[in-house]
TORDO-629436 format. One line per 8 residues: for each residue x, y, z of N, C-alpha, C. Coordinates in steps of 0.001 Angstrom, whole numbers. Each point is the difference from the previous one (the first is absolute). Layout:
// residues N
X/Y/Z/X/Y/Z/X/Y/Z  ...
END
This chain:
// residues 430
850/-1375/-120/-712/1411/112/673/1471/0  1179/-370/692/798/1212/233/692/246/-1230  517/-919/-571/577/-208/-1363/-933/674/-1229  -1044/-485/-11/-1172/632/-1162/-92/1434/136  -248/509/1329/-416/1089/400/1243/922/-589  1358/-391/433/1336/939/-588/-80/-232/-1589  -326/-1031/-682/-136/56/-1403/-713/957/-371  -1309/303/358/-1197/632/-438/542/1495/202
389/490/1430/445/1271/68/1207/221/-908  706/-895/-187/1452/407/-909/-528/106/-1446  -963/-703/-390/-203/198/-1147/-901/1324/-440  -781/340/1045/-340/1607/21/1151/890/-180  838/-268/745/1210/830/84/823/406/-1341  46/-1242/-734/843/250/-1103/-672/-89/-1354  -1547/-144/-121/-667/160/-1050/-126/1360/-304  -341/169/-1640/-164/1168/-423/-1313/587/470
-9/1250/243/-1345/682/80/-1222/-237/-863  -1209/-347/-75/-811/-360/-580/-711/1470/-652  -556/-513/-1286/-373/1472/-794/-1254/422/950  -283/1532/-539/-1113/454/735/-1254/-570/-738  -893/-81/1314/-1323/-476/-423/-732/1173/-437  -1221/-316/-1040/-881/961/-298/-1538/-16/992  276/-936/985/-1028/-414/869/-231/1300/826  -1352/75/493/1/1073/944/-587/-669/1313
297/686/1213/-443/-559/1279/-840/1002/454  -1049/-604/719/-1207/678/519/54/438/1463  -875/784/461/170/478/1381/22/-1104/1099  -988/-1025/-498/-15/-1077/797/990/-817/21  543/-281/-836/1247/-788/-227/1287/762/1069  71/1191/-381/1023/493/834/-314/114/1652  -1136/48/334/-252/-261/1542/99/-1294/206  -218/-1032/-732/511/-1366/210/1314/-182/429
770/718/-1111/1475/-522/2/464/569/1522  -449/1710/195/490/457/1307/-503/-811/1120  -928/-450/259/-418/-979/1028/857/-1097/131  289/-732/-1259/879/-1262/28/1392/303/575  528/1256/-426/1251/426/380/-90/191/1497  -885/696/496/-61/274/1258/-79/-1313/974  -570/-1086/-474/-73/-1242/767/1575/-616/143  725/67/-1235/1263/-668/-146/974/1181/861
-125/1143/17/761/752/782/-360/45/1572  -1202/-138/286/-302/-146/1400/591/-1107/673  103/-1345/-833/461/-1244/483/1505/-312/-358  615/591/-850/1252/-206/-523/1204/858/134  -205/1274/-238/689/932/-19/1026/304/1210  1117/196/-203/998/-365/1236/-194/1139/1241  -710/1073/-513/-301/1013/1042/-1588/419/-28  -597/-543/928/-1185/-8/103/-736/1578/-26
553/362/938/-566/1626/111/505/959/-1167  681/-258/-695/489/509/-1265/-1031/-492/-1060  -283/-1230/-252/-1054/-566/-680/-1205/758/106  -437/209/1369/-1110/650/211/-162/1376/-456  1222/592/126/193/1386/-587/-134/212/-1681  680/-1176/-388/64/224/-1653/-1372/-422/-498  -863/-1034/723/-1446/-387/-387/-747/1412/158  129/723/974/-1066/1002/120/254/961/-795
1112/201/-743/436/994/-1168/-860/-368/-1194  308/-1522/-283/-788/-812/-1245/-1586/297/196  -412/-312/964/-1588/159/393/-306/1388/-247  530/1096/628/-176/1473/50/-203/257/-1452  1216/-255/-770/5/318/-1539/-1196/-655/-761  -274/-1349/327/-856/-498/-795/-1713/644/375  -88/495/1392/-1163/741/78/-240/1271/0  1016/618/-505/362/1317/-653/-103/111/-1390
-193/-1229/-571/96/-166/-1468/1323/415/-751  1062/56/754/1107/119/-588/474/-875/-1160  -566/-1175/243/455/-1056/-1043/-810/54/-1211  -1238/487/168/-1061/143/-1211/641/184/-1294  844/915/-82/581/279/-1229/949/-842/-749  474/-1041/959/869/-1104/-431/-847/-1099/-660  230/-27/-1355/-851/-1038/-644/743/-1430/-501  1181/370/-553/777/-1434/-158/336/-774/1163
-129/-1244/235/518/-724/1202/1706/211/271  712/-65/-1174/1506/100/188/299/1692/700  -906/796/-138/252/1486/389/-724/-173/1651  -867/-656/299/-426/-186/1551/946/-708/600  313/-1096/-685/1301/-617/781/1219/672/509  232/848/-1081/1101/941/433/-174/1100/926  -1150/401/-105/-594/1196/944/-153/-814/1562  -472/-1204/-7/-55/-623/1299/1457/-182/581
904/-434/-885/1369/-170/509/521/1224/517  -89/1263/-639/431/1083/311/-508/498/1438  -1207/-155/25/-715/271/1079/627/-730/1472  15/-1359/-184/330/-776/1051/1448/98/277  734/443/-997/1609/89/322/283/1431/698  -1316/1146/-239/333/1462/494/-318/-195/1542  -557/-1332/501/-174/157/1445/959/-1051/528  238/-1092/-668/869/-888/510/1470/215/-164
256/542/-1094/1546/333/-436/625/-1385/-345  -808/-871/-412/579/-1355/-261/-44/-426/-1615  1221/-95/-350/276/-120/-1508/-858/-1574/-701  136/-760/1292/-344/-1420/-477/-1458/-129/-338  -900/1049/583/-1476/-31/-328/-237/163/-1354  -847/-613/-421/-158/188/-1651/-1542/-664/-464  -947/882/-336/-1139/-624/-607/-45/2/-1381  -29/-1225/-755/-14/-442/-1620/-1226/-413/-408
-261/489/-1319/-1031/-440/-894/729/-1043/-546  -406/-1289/-56/629/-1109/-630/-749/-1152/56  -1236/-113/-580/-804/-998/-167/609/-1382/-801  1137/449/-741/508/-1213/-789/737/-1125/1087  872/927/637/792/-891/1176/-948/-563/813  -1091/445/626/-941/-229/837/-585/-1747/-644  -501/479/-1197/-390/-1536/-563/746/-1067/-311  1129/342/-287/1180/-877/-70/140/-739/1219
236/721/1117/74/-435/1154/-798/-1109/723  -1578/128/-640/-1172/-706/373/176/-1210/-812  219/116/-1433/364/-1194/-679/1150/-993/454  -179/-1045/216/905/-971/644/902/-41/-1204  -402/-607/-988/842/6/-1094/1054/1086/-470  -617/1197/-136/811/962/-307/996/423/822  -556/-66/1410/621/431/1179/1266/-922/62  81/-1466/-493/1210/-840/-282/710/748/-974
-638/93/-1013/926/427/-1102/558/1452/350  -650/815/917/767/1376/291/1131/-258/798  -95/-899/912/1040/-270/856/1089/-461/-1015  -302/-965/-903/1409/-443/-880/399/1052/-880  -835/778/-422/370/1360/-487/806/1004/295  -320/-2/1588/489/992/789/1632/-508/271  -22/-1335/166/1615/-381/197/820/288/-1120  -736/-465/-1099/876/72/-1265/397/1400/-253
-985/1059/388/484/1197/-156/969/538/804  171/-420/1312/827/-47/724/1490/-459/-380  -324/-944/-477/1530/-891/-791/712/898/-864  -1146/677/-732/638/789/-961/873/1258/364  -523/351/1179/437/1302/628/1148/-691/961  425/-1064/-174/1268/-399/1132/-558/19/1417  -1261/-177/233/-437/327/1404/538/1046/880  39/1029/-1170/79/1334/591/1765/200/-35
1141/-903/-307/1230/4/378/500/825/-1553  -271/1098/-130/412/512/-1555/1321/-96/-470  1012/273/1081/1220/7/-341/1064/-396/1265  967/-390/-106/1057/-684/922/1206/30/-668  1255/811/571/1210/135/-358/1160/471/778  1109/-206/-239/934/731/663/636/1246/-458  41/922/711/478/1221/-732/1365/452/398  628/526/-746/1650/364/201/135/177/1491
1059/-868/341/456/127/1704/-366/-1015/736  -949/-939/-707/-538/-1135/844/-1145/423/665  -859/687/-601/-1055/661/711/-1354/-573/-512  -596/-811/651/-1345/-633/-464/-1133/933/-364  -683/-392/-888/-1398/727/-438/-1028/-987/-268  -1126/318/689/-1354/-802/-221/-1069/1224/-252  -425/-410/-1305/-1338/1195/-335/-1181/-1036/381  -732/268/996/-1138/-656/392/-1156/611/-255
-1255/-387/-894/-938/696/-367/-1253/-300/812  -5/-1319/443/-1057/-730/778/577/-944/1200  -748/-26/1275/147/-1076/875/-880/-983/-225  60/-1101/-800/-844/-952/-112/387/-1249/1162  -1178/-543/98/48/-1210/1004/1241/-853/-217  742/-563/1138/663/-1118/-313/-343/-1151/-667  -1092/-447/315/-847/-968/-710/83/-115/-1309  43/1167/-554/477/-176/-1550/1404/748/-320
658/809/819/1190/767/-334/1178/-262/919  -75/-1205/724/1025/-166/840/1353/-295/-860  -122/-973/-922/1031/-270/-724/832/982/-768  -819/815/-417/608/1283/-817/604/973/978  -674/178/1430/856/709/818/1014/-704/529  166/-1017/454/948/-862/597/1449/100/-1219  -554/-352/-1168/1038/246/-859/706/1591/-229  -753/905/101/347/1261/-246/632/388/1677
-39/-405/1236/649/422/1002/1562/-871/-132  -211/-1062/-547/1317/-861/45/827/504/-927  -527/638/-1212/885/644/-922/602/1303/621  -691/628/834/770/1139/753/824/-372/1289  77/-974/11/418/-784/1593/1601/531/330  539/298/-1035/1567/189/396/290/1509/-407  -1165/929/-290/274/1313/-200/439/660/1274  570/1146/-249/357/849/1126/-1085/1155/734
-699/188/-981/-1412/856/259/-1094/-568/-869  -1231/476/410/-887/-464/-690/-1036/1080/-85  -671/421/-1396/-720/1054/-5/-1397/-614/-472  -1111/235/830/-1114/-649/-448/-884/1357/-718  -423/-419/-1351/-457/1541/-546/-1785/-459/107  -659/683/833/-1372/-36/344/-684/1296/-574  554/606/-945/-835/1038/-574/-936/126/-593  -314/-1277/-826/-1096/-500/-760/-648/-1122/599
12/-400/1324/-454/-1253/645/-1298/602/467  -1211/-972/-370/-1662/278/486/-260/-670/896  832/-922/913/-318/-408/1224/-227/-1594/-361  -608/-734/1090/-300/-1256/-284/120/-734/1472  729/-1232/72/5/-827/1249/885/185/744  -284/193/1557/824/47/973/814/-1205/85  -481/-1183/-235/1018/-1271/-15/1040/244/-708  81/442/-1489/1208/180/-858/1049/1344/889
-726/911/365/909/836/1044/787/-840/1014  -711/-811/564/692/-1118/1121/1146/-651/-573  -383/-475/-1244/1016/-847/-709/1373/600/-469  -273/1241/-727/939/708/-424/1006/447/993  -722/683/1153/816/709/998/645/-1124/808  -482/-1078/106/713/-1210/897/1457/-314/-567  75/535/-1212/1392/-282/-675/1187/1308/485  -800/902/624/920/1193/315/418/-48/1675
-556/-1097/352/316/-119/1820/759/-1504/-114  461/196/1433/576/-1445/269/-1096/-1010/315  322/-1108/213/-1197/-994/433/-679/181/1071  392/660/1245/-827/314/1114/-1190/781/-563  -1267/-279/241/-1183/860/-288/-13/1184/492  -358/1056/-941/-103/1410/144/-1459/246/-251  -621/706/1043/-1324/794/35/-236/876/-1036  -633/-186/-1227/-256/667/-908/-1345/1127/139
-880/-385/279/-1277/807/-56/-1212/-760/848  -735/989/-115/-1338/-659/723/-1233/511/-732  -1011/-890/-101/-1233/395/-469/-1124/-460/806  -1042/803/96/-1532/-8/701/-918/-239/-1031  -982/-852/83/-1179/-355/-607/-1228/177/891  -777/883/-622/-1164/570/882/-1113/-1100/-67  -293/-650/-1139/-1315/-1250/120/612/-1021/924  992/-374/80/596/-1329/840/121/722/1422
521/1306/43/671/494/1099/1452/-505/714  507/-617/-1373/1331/-572/297/1364/774/-194  1012/-114/410/1260/638/-2/993/-1361/-657  767/652/-1004/771/-1059/-894/1465/733/4  1106/-931/387/1035/580/-115/1094/-545/-1242  761/821/-402/862/-731/-1266/1299/160/642  801/-1425/-356/1438/218/418/720/-651/-1192  1289/401/77/931/-750/-1198/-27/-1312/348
194/-702/-1258/58/-1577/116/1454/-706/545  -107/-1029/1026/1170/-406/372/684/-947/-1107  -602/-359/-937/638/-685/-1273/-671/602/-1253  1042/128/-908/-93/424/-1405/954/-743/-757  -640/-367/-1398/954/-691/-1015/1019/634/-260  1236/-297/177/1092/632/-876/724/765/1050  639/1142/-17/997/853/670/-689/1203/360  128/525/1185/-570/1239/527/1389/915/-273
-479/1299/-185/867/1030/-9/-261/1073/1448  364/-498/1065/-447/1192/1162/1138/1077/-76  950/117/-677/1190/1098/351/-246/867/-1122  -792/-340/-1048/-240/851/-1066/-429/1470/128  642/1174/-373/-760/1332/264/-1278/-278/-1149  -1014/724/926/-1345/41/-564/-683/1260/-623  -551/115/-1041/-540/1384/-508/-1376/-511/-644  -924/873/516/-1457/-94/-979/-311/1259/-683
-152/-67/-1222/-414/1012/-802/-1521/108/160  -678/1369/400/-1424/159/-34/-306/1094/-771  -1398/-15/-239/-557/1068/-526/-1386/294/224  -663/1058/-528/-1340/100/276/-1067/-1046/-216  568/-675/-799/-943/-1051/-686/311/-1467/811  1192/53/997/234/-1488/697/-1482/-33/971  -319/-1209/136/-1471/-185/449/-119/-1275/704  -702/260/1060/-432/-1199/1098/1224/-831/406
-57/-1151/-467/963/-927/307/1505/603/-131  214/622/-1338/1306/676/-387/325/929/1291  -983/737/673/199/699/1012/407/-671/1270  -817/-1217/300/556/-790/1219/1532/-370/-292  154/-494/-1080/1600/-470/-170/859/1223/311  -379/1148/-300/910/1216/215/-327/406/1561  -974/-215/337/-390/422/1503/684/-1090/935  94/-1097/-366/673/-1063/865/1431/326/25
828/490/-1150/1338/76/-214/439/1239/891  -743/832/56/187/1457/805/-80/-14/1323  -1341/-963/598/186/227/1331/933/-1015/520  330/-1017/-775/1007/-1020/578/1466/557/-158  83/704/-750/1401/1144/-118/810/-972/-907  -705/-856/-915/897/-905/-701/669/522/-1595  -614/1140/-204/640/709/-1129/-590/1525/-189  282/591/-1039/-550/1144/-155/-960/261/-1469
-921/1217/247/-960/-211/-857/454/1697/-749  -354/-535/-1208/439/1173/-667/-978/432/-1279  -445/1207/-161/-872/265/-1150/-1179/1029/488  -1253/-608/-267/-952/965/450/-1238/-448/939  -749/466/550/-946/-294/1129/-986/-811/-655  -146/-1413/499/-1047/-858/-750/-1563/572/358  -593/-1162/-659/-1368/586/-307/-821/61/1543  135/-892/859/-701/176/1305/-1235/-844/-64
154/-1049/-291/-1015/-1305/212/411/-1252/755  -463/-2/1428/471/-1010/658/-1076/-1193/402  -1004/422/8/-1277/-946/253/-436/-1266/-661  518/-949/-18/-377/-938/-751/-1634/-498/204  -405/-671/-1136/-1498/-297/223/-341/-1081/-1362  -1255/85/-384/-464/-1031/-899/-1347/734/-771  -314/-605/-1285/-855/513/-720/-1581/-668/107  -1073/839/269/-1294/-505/70/-704/499/-1073
-846/-981/-477/-1125/243/-826/-1162/558/551  -141/1407/-486/-1190/704/480/-1455/-508/-680  69/17/-1211/-1063/-878/-527/490/-640/-1361  -571/-27/-1204/381/-763/-1019/796/1081/-1187  225/1150/647/620/1009/-981/982/574/802  -124/296/1441/1134/754/575/982/-825/799  1124/257/436/901/-551/941/585/1315/999  443/-714/755/645/1129/1066/1034/-730/656
1292/599/96/1007/-502/662/137/610/1376  -394/-454/1165/113/380/1142/1468/-442/1072  547/730/567/1048/-405/978/-799/-450/1388  594/-1083/319/-507/-644/1340/1084/-84/763  943/500/-146/1362/-469/891/916/1358/-274  969/6/1150/1137/971/-378/1268/-638/738  967/768/-712/1248/-426/263/519/732/1036  889/-649/1037/617/985/800/1551/-509/277
644/1008/228/1645/-509/482/219/-206/1569  714/-1202/-26/324/-603/1535/1030/833/759  469/1091/-817/884/1054/558/-813/1337/550  -667/363/-1288/-599/1406/31/-1360/-39/379  -883/-1137/-230/-1188/-434/201/-913/891/-737  581/612/-1117/-533/894/-1288/-22/-869/-1070  -477/819/-1146/-157/-666/-1235/289/1672/-1120  -438/-525/-1319/280/1118/-846/-1235/564/-743
-1163/-484/605/-1065/315/-733/-574/1521/-90  -85/783/-1044/-198/1090/-18/1228/1185/-170  1142/-828/456/1079/797/191/860/81/-1291  225/-1603/-195/943/-449/-773/1586/-246/1210  901/-480/-1170/1183/-218/992/898/830/-518  661/888/763/991/1215/-438/1493/-805/10  653/86/-1176/1411/-561/-267/994/813/1030  1038/-1042/373/1043/939/400/783/929/-668
-34/-61/-1180/529/826/-1049/-1153/418/-1136  -191/1241/-185/-1191/143/-1000/672/392/-1188  -579/-651/-1112/1031/86/-1290/-1024/-163/-1086  -444/879/-1107/-751/-333/-957/-11/-1349/-495  -1072/-666/-502/57/-1439/-177/942/-532/-1273  1/1251/-898/705/-476/-1266/1631/199/83  317/609/1215/1407/28/529/518/-1042/916  -1285/-772/648/565/-887/1168/841/-915/-18
-189/-813/-1191/1005/-1078/-198/1661/132/-65  162/929/-969/1320/658/-81/517/694/1235  -684/598/778/607/587/1081/35/-898/935  -890/-1091/223/279/-1331/831/1155/-651/-34  308/-424/-1381/1084/-866/-501/1044/897/404  98/1374/-30/1366/780/420/276/-94/1521  -1296/119/583/-103/40/1550/596/-1383/452  -500/-1008/-791/337/-1371/538/1757/-160/-65
332/302/-936/1524/140/-221/789/786/755  -711/1187/327/913/653/765/54/-378/1554  -1186/-426/417/-34/-873/1398/889/-1111/218  -57/-760/-1254/972/-1203/-63/1456/526/256  332/765/-824/1145/427/-186/685/626/1371  -1151/572/813/450/883/1333/409/-1045/1176  -1110/-889/-150/33/-1268/966/1152/-946/245  249/-361/-1320/802/-1055/-125/1474/224/387
910/-1016/517/1394/189/553/817/-692/-1058  -656/-575/-717/914/-732/-1124/400/781/-1016  1392/379/-417/310/699/-886/-480/-124/-1514  159/-1166/-177/-381/-679/-1457/-1599/252/-210  -625/-164/1054/-1530/92/-346/-327/1703/-189  771/463/936/-101/1735/-175/98/549/-1231  1126/-701/-698/409/560/-1315/-871/-457/-934  -836/-1264/229/-1000/-325/-1069/-979/897/246
-499/182/957/-1398/984/304/426/1265/-519  1334/591/34/337/1166/-408/-113/-80/-1557  491/-808/-555/159/-480/-1459/-1614/250/-545  -695/-631/607/-1450/96/-604/-1129/1175/181  779/816/1290/-635/1352/457/376/1162/-1273  1174/-355/-432/489/1142/-1064/-805/-381/-1247  -318/-1477/-350/-926/-366/-1230/-1173/657/68  -739/-482/1129/-1414/704/249/-208/1436/-224
1020/734/742/-304/1262/-32/281/584/-1406  1179/-539/-922/-131/540/-1383/-1202/-399/-675  -750/-1099/331/-1234/-313/-682/-974/1171/290  -63/269/1357/-946/956/689/453/1422/-605  1107/491/-110/115/1336/-257/1173/-175/-1160  -352/-345/-1359/1230/-399/-752/811/1105/-483  1268/-378/-141/1056/959/-255/-59/263/-1573  64/1246/-75/-143/39/-1694/1301/561/-615
441/-781/-869/1311/405/-988/-466/466/-1266  617/787/-485/-214/810/-1226/536/-1136/-1347  -511/522/-1124/442/-827/-1100/1676/-85/-270  432/954/440/1654/-16/-318/608/-859/788  -453/-85/1546/516/-690/945/58/-1456/-568  -1489/-387/-258/-256/-1522/-38/895/-448/-998  -181/837/-1236/700/-642/-1220/1459/-81/199  732/642/1033/1327/-79/82/262/-1403/538
-892/-575/593/257/-1569/427/-11/-882/-855  -783/335/-1559/-22/-1060/-730/1344/-642/-659  24/-1092/-15/1152/-603/-839/230/-1618/633  1066/-576/-330/228/-1352/321/1244/4/787  -509/-937/1127/887/-339/1114/265/-1428/191  1072/-411/-24/189/-1437/10/-858/-1000/-882  -582/613/-1087/-885/-820/-768/-1370/173/439  -338/802/1209/-1513/106/-19/36/1626/-287
-1350/184/-129/-111/1409/-787/-1020/941/627  327/1212/136/-943/899/514/-650/733/-1186  -1486/-18/-384/-538/889/-928/-787/708/577  -89/1276/-751/-767/1176/143/-1365/-158/-997  -1152/-294/561/-1058/-274/-1005/-1048/995/778  -882/710/-1015/-1119/658/426/104/487/1589  1020/875/-7/417/766/1381/130/-983/1302  426/-978/-337/184/-995/1243/1344/-792/-527
640/-363/1218/1133/-921/-311/-330/-1579/173  466/-884/-939/-321/-1189/183/1259/-1008/11  203/-748/1115/988/-799/190/-129/-1558/-810  740/-119/-938/-20/-1129/-852/1062/-885/431  -605/-1262/291/969/-1071/455/-365/-1374/-26  945/-758/-928/-471/-1748/-366/-1325/18/-655  -168/1300/-800/-951/-119/-977/-1339/385/476  35/643/1340/-1282/232/644/396/1766/472
-1041/613/-281/-8/1491/392/-958/215/1564  533/1177/560/-470/384/1246/1/1581/231  -976/437/269/-191/1342/283/1018/661/1001  499/823/24/1046/812/1116/-813/1006/874  -124/143/1056/-493/1022/788/1094/665/676  97/1267/-208/694/980/707/119/-275/1811  1164/-134/628/-57/303/1402/919/1237/222  842/364/-883/775/1279/146/504/399/-1432
1213/724/52/368/293/-1537/570/-1048/-544  859/-676/811/936/-1029/-735/-445/-1367/700  -1293/-405/583/-494/-1279/592/-1436/-47/-495  -127/-1633/-387/-1366/-216/-657/-290/-1520/804  -1292/155/97/-535/-1329/433/-876/-569/-1241  -117/-1695/-18/-681/-536/-1196/-1501/75/495  -756/394/-926/-1548/-468/263/-467/-1314/49  -530/-358/1087/-457/-1502/440/1239/-946/269
1277/782/233/985/-841/250/787/829/1055  -658/345/1083/521/1000/788/1371/-514/1009  129/-1187/-238/1202/-368/870/1340/102/-860  -288/735/-1068/1361/134/-922/-85/1464/-367  1196/556/-259/345/1532/19/1250/153/-1001  -139/902/-561/974/432/-1062/683/1576/577  1468/-71/125/474/1110/399/1128/793/-1249  113/825/-458/800/459/-911/1048/859/734
1343/-14/-735/878/883/426/-274/1604/-453  495/1007/701/-438/1362/-741/483/92/-1469  1174/-528/-550/564/41/-1360/-1088/-905/-809  -747/-886/628/-822/-1026/-865/858/-953/-651  1206/-356/428/863/-949/-459/-374/-1482/606  -526/161/1196/-69/-1518/635/-1422/-166/781  -468/-862/-52/-1427/-384/327/169/-1230/1122  -450/433/1259/-278/-988/1210/-1370/-829/-73
132/-1279/-95/-1217/-568/357/111/-600/1243  -1091/498/986/200/-160/1329/-1428/-927/474  343/-1070/746/-1186/-675/490/-406/408/1530  -1274/-217/346/-158/620/1332/881/-1048/963  348/-893/-445/1050/-853/1149/1271/523/65  192/1161/-646/1409/643/-78/1140/-509/-1140  -594/-1041/-669/1049/-514/-1119/-121/899/-1145  1070/596/-601/413/840/-1017/478/-533/-1155
-163/401/-1026/614/-311/-1449/227/1351/-677  1134/170/-382/643/1063/-497/-56/-40/-1596  -545/1030/-996/92/-263/-1304/259/1130/-578  1272/-14/-1151/465/1105/-422/-549/301/-1135  -188/876/-358/-599/955/-1390/890/-615/-1139  -747/-509/-854/418/-539/-1457/537/1264/-539
END
């Protein structure tokens, strides 16, 4: 039952919006919708007093005829959502006109097909794991768009976290994350701590009047990375479960949040059918920190460092390298971090050399060639060509091969091919 509800809710999250209906809604139908919403809010909404205040507004508006000019059901649903949110400040609350989904849910065969179709759709999205890679300087990067239940996405999550297991820092990119499953948060964050369980978060459910705790798992498949520096990128679109992930990291002081204040949706819940045409998502619970006893509902989570979202990844990459370079006592590691810091800075703020300067490097060096093409320098070696990016007047890195650099003597008679390991090969100009 729990899984089927998850699938239905998830299908509503990721499905495209239905086209606008030409149907009209009568005054009697509007009144019936509001009465049913009141029953659900009264029995389910996490804050009973707030529910009463919100419903008083809807009933007064209905009584005063404020909704009489609203003819289309989609418009009526949007108006009810706005009015409910104006009192509750709860971004999870949503009324929607969706007769197709309601009919599908009631039809057992269609419901089964819907569940299968939802899973297939999630597979095409790789269960929200959009990109995982290692950035320059052994900095892990995970672009995560959804937190899908481990029932479906555990293997993908485990593979991603094990891929990042040997990195010195991990950047979790939640700028486009739409939320999802607390159980997936629990699984991923278990890799960021030692085996001793850590108390992550608490949840209260009003209908059952029960409190639930989430802790890191004592056992995870593969290797943990409890010593990696952790960074979480946020934006105003970071929503619900994405906010919980950031909230946990911030309160447990496990990492740094960089970017923009998040959306501010903390209260979990479920979808209810109002009738055969309208549905409503009502938050029936609330999250709260075991440390602060607060959550982020209506306020969002303010990052440690506020940066425009389009700049936050490069900013964080630089910050991660700077922090690693500062704290390491290993001279070889420090040199490597400094190496990549210079490269990333040059990509962020490109060094511009004029045509005359660039052309002066063109020539053959020990059989390898430097070519000047379309205002760019190209390094040709063993039949392959690579674009050069200036790090200074006489120093260049190779695009997509940042572990290699070329340094030229001022008279351009010699070129040093240098590896990040320190190994150097000198080539004389032919």
